[in-house]
C-alpha positions in Angstrom: -78.6 35.8 18.6 -76.4 34.9 15.7 -77.9 34.7 12.3 -76.6 32.3 9.7 -76.8 33.2 6.0 -76.6 30.2 3.8 -76.0 30.6 0.0 -77.6 27.5 -1.7 -76.8 27.0 -5.5 -79.1 24.6 -7.4 -77.9 22.6 -10.3 -80.0 22.5 -13.7 -81.9 19.1 -13.8 -84.5 17.8 -16.2 -86.3 15.8 -13.4 -86.2 18.7 -11.0 -86.5 22.1 -12.6 -84.7 25.0 -11.0 -87.0 27.3 -9.1 -84.5 29.9 -8.2 -80.9 30.3 -9.3 -79.7 31.8 -6.2 -81.4 31.7 -2.8 -80.4 33.1 0.5 -82.2 31.2 3.3 -82.2 33.3 6.5 -82.6 31.2 9.5 -82.7 31.9 13.2 -79.9 31.1 15.5 -79.4 27.5 16.5 -80.3 28.4 20.0 -83.9 28.3 18.9 -83.6 24.6 18.4 -81.9 24.0 21.6 -78.3 24.1 20.3 -76.0 26.5 22.1 -74.4 29.3 19.9 -70.7 29.1 19.2 -70.3 32.8 18.7 -69.0 32.3 15.1 -70.7 32.6 11.6 -71.4 29.0 10.6 -71.8 27.6 7.1 -73.3 24.4 6.0 -71.2 21.6 4.5 -71.8 20.1 1.0 -74.1 17.4 2.4 -76.2 19.9 4.3 -76.4 22.0 1.1 -77.7 19.0 -0.8 -80.2 18.2 2.0 -81.5 21.6 1.9 -82.0 21.5 -1.9 -83.9 18.3 -1.5 -86.2 20.0 1.1 -86.7 22.9 -1.0 -87.8 20.8 -4.0 -90.1 18.5 -2.0 -91.6 21.1 0.3 -92.6 20.7 3.9 -94.8 17.7 4.7 -94.4 15.9 1.3 -93.3 12.5 0.9 -91.6 10.5 -1.8 -92.2 6.9 -2.8 -88.6 6.3 -3.9 -87.0 3.2 -2.6 -83.5 3.7 -3.9 -80.6 5.2 -2.0 -81.6 8.6 -3.4 -85.0 8.3 -1.8 -83.5 7.2 1.4 -81.2 10.1 1.4 -84.1 12.4 0.7 -86.2 10.9 3.5 -83.2 11.2 5.9 -82.8 14.9 4.8 -86.4 15.6 5.3 -86.6 14.1 8.7 -83.6 16.1 9.8 -84.3 19.4 8.3 -88.0 19.5 8.0 -88.9 21.2 11.3 -91.1 24.0 12.5 -90.3 27.3 10.8 -88.7 29.6 13.2 -90.7 32.7 14.3 -89.4 36.2 13.2 -89.1 38.4 16.1 -87.1 41.6 16.7 -83.8 41.4 18.6 -83.9 41.9 22.2 -81.3 44.3 23.9 -79.4 41.4 25.2 -79.2 39.9 21.7 -78.2 43.2 20.4 -75.6 43.5 23.0 -74.5 39.9 22.2 -74.4 40.8 18.5 -72.3 43.9 19.2 -70.1 41.9 21.4 -69.6 39.4 18.6 -69.1 42.1 16.1 -66.4 43.8 18.4 -64.8 40.5 18.9 -64.9 39.9 15.2 -63.3 43.3 14.8 -60.7 42.5 17.3 -59.9 39.2 15.6 -59.7 41.2 12.3 -57.2 43.5 14.1 -55.3 40.5 15.5 -55.5 39.0 12.0 -54.0 42.2 10.4 -51.3 42.3 13.0 -50.7 38.7 12.4 -50.7 39.4 8.6 -48.2 42.4 9.1 -46.1 40.0 11.3 -46.2 37.4 8.8 -45.2 39.9 6.2 -42.2 41.1 8.1 -41.3 37.5 8.7 -41.7 36.9 5.1 -39.4 39.8 4.3 -36.9 38.6 6.8 -37.2 35.2 5.4 -36.6 36.5 1.9 -33.5 38.5 3.2 -32.4 35.4 5.0 -33.0 33.4 1.9 -30.9 35.9 -0.2 -28.2 35.8 2.3 -28.4 32.0 2.3 -28.3 31.9 -1.4 -25.2 34.2 -1.3 -23.6 32.0 1.5 -24.5 29.0 -0.6 -22.8 30.6 -3.7 -19.8 31.3 -1.4 -19.8 27.8 0.0 -20.1 26.5 -3.7 -17.2 28.6 -4.6 -15.2 27.4 -1.6 -16.1 23.8 -2.3 -14.9 24.3 -5.9 -11.7 25.6 -4.5 -11.5 22.8 -2.1 -12.2 20.4 -4.9 -9.4 21.7 -7.0 -7.2 21.8 -4.0 -8.2 18.2 -3.4 -7.3 17.2 -7.0 -4.0 19.0 -6.6 -3.3 17.2 -3.4 -4.5 13.8 -5.1 -2.1 14.6 -7.9 0.7 15.4 -5.6 -0.1 12.2 -3.5 0.1 10.2 -6.8 3.4 11.9 -7.7 4.6 11.2 -4.1 3.5 7.6 -4.3 5.3 7.2 -7.6 8.4 8.7 -6.1 8.0 6.6 -3.1 7.7 3.5 -5.3 10.9 4.5 -7.1 12.7 5.0 -3.9 11.5 1.6 -2.7 12.8 0.2 -5.9 16.2 1.9 -5.5 16.3 0.8 -1.9 15.6 -2.8 -3.1 18.4 -2.5 -5.5 20.8 -1.1 -3.0 19.9 -3.8 -0.6 20.6 -6.4 -3.4 23.9 -4.7 -4.3 24.8 -4.6 -0.5 24.1 -8.3 -0.2 26.1 -9.0 -3.4 28.8 -6.9 -1.9 28.6 -8.7 1.4 28.7 -12.0 -0.5 31.8 -10.9 -2.6 33.4 -9.6 0.6 32.9 -12.9 2.3 34.2 -14.8 -0.7 37.3 -12.3 -0.8 37.7 -12.8 2.8 37.7 -16.7 2.3 40.1 -16.3 -0.7 42.4 -14.2 1.5 42.3 -16.9 4.2 42.9 -19.5 1.7 45.8 -17.5 0.3 47.2 -16.8 3.8 47.0 -20.5 4.4 48.9 -21.3 1.2 51.4 -18.6 2.2 51.9 -20.3 5.4 52.2 -23.7 3.8 54.7 -22.3 1.3 56.6 -20.6 4.2 56.7 -24.0 5.9 57.7 -25.6 2.7 60.4 -23.0 2.2 61.7 -23.6 5.6 61.8 -27.4 4.9 63.4 -26.7 1.5 66.1 -24.4 3.1 66.8 -27.0 5.7 67.0 -29.7 2.9 69.2 -27.4 0.8 71.4 -27.0 3.9 71.5 -30.8 4.2 72.2 -30.8 0.5 75.0 -28.4 0.9 76.5 -30.4 3.7 76.3 -33.5 1.5 77.9 -31.6 -1.4 80.6 -30.7 1.0 81.1 -34.2 1.9 81.1 -35.2 -1.9 83.7 -32.4 -2.4 85.8 -33.8 0.4 85.3 -37.3 -1.2 86.1 -35.7 -4.5 89.3 -34.2 -3.1 90.1 -37.6 -1.5 89.5 -39.2 -4.7 91.8 -36.5 -6.5 94.5 -37.3 -4.0 93.9 -41.0 -4.7 94.1 -40.2 -8.3 97.4 -38.4 -7.9 98.7 -41.2 -5.7 97.5 -43.7 -8.3 99.3 -41.7 -11.0 102.5 -41.6 -9.0 102.0 -45.3 -8.4 101.4 -45.7 -12.2 104.5 -43.7 -13.0 106.5 -45.9 -10.6 104.8 -49.0 -11.6 104.0 -48.2 -15.3 105.6 -51.5 -16.3 103.7 -53.3 -13.6 100.3 -51.6 -14.5 100.6 -51.9 -18.2 98.4 -54.8 -18.2 95.8 -52.9 -16.2 95.8 -49.7 -18.4 92.4 -50.3 -19.9 91.0 -50.7 -16.4 92.7 -47.6 -15.3 91.3 -45.8 -18.1 87.9 -46.8 -17.3 88.4 -45.6 -13.8 89.7 -42.4 -15.1 86.4 -41.9 -17.1 84.5 -42.8 -14.1 86.2 -40.3 -12.0 85.8 -37.7 -14.8 82.0 -38.5 -14.8 81.8 -38.1 -11.0 83.7 -34.9 -11.2 81.2 -33.6 -13.8 78.4 -34.8 -11.8 79.8 -33.0 -8.8 80.3 -29.8 -10.7 76.7 -30.1 -12.1 75.3 -30.8 -8.6 77.2 -27.7 -7.4 75.8 -25.5 -10.1 72.3 -26.9 -9.6 72.7 -26.4 -5.8 73.6 -22.7 -6.4 70.8 -22.1 -8.8 68.4 -23.8 -6.3 69.8 -21.6 -3.5 69.2 -18.5 -5.7 65.6 -19.6 -6.4 64.9 -20.4 -2.9 66.3 -16.9 -1.8 64.1 -15.3 -4.4 61.0 -17.2 -2.9 60.0 -18.7 -6.2 59.1 -22.3 -5.3 57.2 -24.5 -7.7 54.5 -27.0 -6.7 56.8 -29.8 -8.0 59.5 -28.8 -5.4 56.8 -28.6 -2.7 55.5 -32.1 -3.7 59.2 -33.5 -3.8 59.9 -31.8 -0.4 56.7 -33.3 1.2 57.5 -36.7 -0.3 61.1 -36.4 1.0 59.9 -35.3 4.4 57.4 -38.2 4.4 60.1 -40.7 3.6 58.7 -41.7 0.2 61.5 -43.3 -1.9 59.4 -45.0 -4.5 59.5 -44.6 -8.3 57.2 -41.5 -8.0 59.7 -39.8 -5.7 62.5 -40.6 -8.0 60.6 -39.3 -11.0 59.7 -36.1 -9.1 63.4 -35.7 -8.2 64.4 -36.2 -11.8 61.8 -33.6 -13.0 63.0 -31.3 -10.3 66.5 -31.5 -11.4 65.5 -31.0 -15.0 63.5 -27.9 -14.1 66.4 -26.5 -11.9 69.1 -27.4 -14.4 
């Protein structure tokens, strides 16, 4: 049979004076009241201790006339705990064996508790060791993190520098592309100018060929004029002979002959001037130095233009050539 020792502490009160400061109420096992024993030492709760104090102050069989909640609590506590006092009797052998078994079980539980305490101490020691290693590992990880952070900053700095270099290279690439486009444009313009110059050269060659043909025609005409001049000279010689023979007869026509001589002199001078101009023109044509005026005159002559403009062009050409 288990014995429950309950220590009840009472508070100082003016209404209910304290009878005893510390009381130890020894009660029998709950098995006496029809409650099976749990095999463990039980202690009352705060509410049960309050109920015990109320029962102790009132005494068994007494009543209270209070109608407040305190009185109801007192009545409920009295109805609950005010029962027949258990009888004191010596322990039977079975109860002694039960008590010894409970004591042995308590000692075994205490040994288990000590073993559990030692195990917990060992676990605590291991946990402390693991905590120290974890702190060291955390410090190492913190240092590694600092190194990684510095490396990250260096990497970010290098990335910024690389980005700036890449931006500079992109700018240089754009400038080179613009220069390439400009060079391609200039090359296309140069090719166009070259084509234009080749076309002009071809036109000039054609003009030179036409001028050469025209000069050859002019030379032929000059030969004809020279032959005509020789014929005129022969005619003049014949006229002089006729004049010598018929001076008397041509005395009346001397003035007329004098004018004819001047005309023939002018024709001869013109023929000589034309010959010199033709020679100079041949030299200029041979040196391939043609003027736009000559080209225009040749084009107009080839087109058959014989107006005042063509005559003015021919006159200016003669002035230039002479």
